[in-house]
C-alpha positions in Angstrom: 8.0 10.8 -3.0 4.8 12.7 -3.6 1.6 10.6 -2.9 0.6 10.4 -6.5 3.9 8.9 -7.5 3.7 6.5 -4.7 0.1 5.5 -5.8 1.3 5.3 -9.5 4.0 2.7 -8.5 1.7 0.7 -6.4 -1.0 0.6 -9.2 1.8 -1.2 -11.3 3.0 -3.3 -8.6 0.7 -6.4 -9.6 0.2 -6.1 -13.2 0.8 -3.8 -16.3 -1.8 -1.2 -16.9 -2.6 1.4 -19.7 -3.3 5.0 -18.5 -6.9 5.0 -17.8 -6.4 1.8 -15.9 -3.7 3.3 -13.7 -6.1 6.4 -13.0 -8.7 4.1 -12.1 -6.5 2.1 -9.8 -5.1 5.2 -8.1 -8.7 6.2 -7.4 -9.5 2.7 -5.6 -6.1 2.6 -4.0 -6.7 6.2 -2.2 -10.6 5.4 -1.6 -11.3 8.4 -4.1 -9.1 11.0 -2.6 -6.4 11.1 -5.5 -7.9 11.8 -9.0 -5.2 11.8 -11.5 -5.6 14.0 -14.6 -4.0 12.5 -17.8 -1.6 15.3 -18.1 -0.2 14.5 -14.6 -0.2 10.8 -15.2 1.7 11.0 -18.4 4.2 13.5 -17.2 4.8 11.1 -14.0 5.1 8.2 -16.4 7.6 9.9 -18.3 9.8 10.7 -15.4 9.3 7.4 -13.6 10.6 5.8 -17.3 13.5 8.2 -17.4 14.4 7.1 -13.8 14.3 3.5 -14.8 11.4 2.6 -12.3 8.9 2.1 -15.1 8.7 0.9 -18.7 6.4 0.2 -21.7 5.1 -3.3 -21.4 3.6 -3.5 -24.8 1.0 -1.7 -27.1 -2.3 -2.9 -28.3 -5.0 -1.6 -30.4 -8.4 -1.2 -28.9 -11.3 0.0 -30.9 -8.9 1.6 -33.3 -7.0 3.4 -30.7 -3.4 2.7 -29.4 -3.3 1.7 -25.9 0.3 1.6 -24.0 0.6 -0.7 -21.0 3.2 0.2 -18.5 4.9 -2.2 -16.0 7.2 -1.7 -13.0 10.9 -2.5 -13.3 13.0 -3.8 -10.7 14.3 -0.5 -9.7 10.6 0.6 -9.1 9.6 -2.2 -7.1 12.6 -1.6 -5.0 12.0 2.2 -4.6 8.2 1.2 -3.8 9.5 -1.2 -0.8 11.7 1.6 0.4 8.9 4.1 0.5 6.5 1.7 1.8 8.9 1.2 4.8 9.4 4.7 5.2 5.7 5.5 5.3 5.2 2.5 7.8 8.1 3.9 10.1 6.4 7.4 10.0 2.7 5.8 11.0 4.6 4.0 13.8 6.0 7.2 15.4 2.7 9.0 14.8 0.8 6.3 16.6 3.3 6.1 19.4 2.8 9.8 19.7 -0.9 9.7 19.8 -0.9 6.9 22.5 1.1 9.5 24.6 -1.4 12.2 24.0 -4.4 10.0 24.4 -3.6 6.8 26.1 -7.2 5.5 26.3 -7.3 5.4 22.6 -4.4 2.9 22.4 
């Protein structure tokens, strides 16, 4: 799974968010390293919706503009949990190798 997709799922894990809210949350989660462009975000949301991981929560009108809020579905939560564990295992393997290379840093 690409980092941006992982971060989008993570941004939706605690509450429904609209597009700009997702973009802002991804920036916070990545400490500013990942900046999603709207085209990238909405293409990913369309793909994640088609895969059954994300769904439209509801729509609202704010300042005369339609705002769509998305939420994580059960399949999205399960995939986020799988990916989180996979990344945890990779990080543990890297830490183990680093301790071998530089035992004083462990």
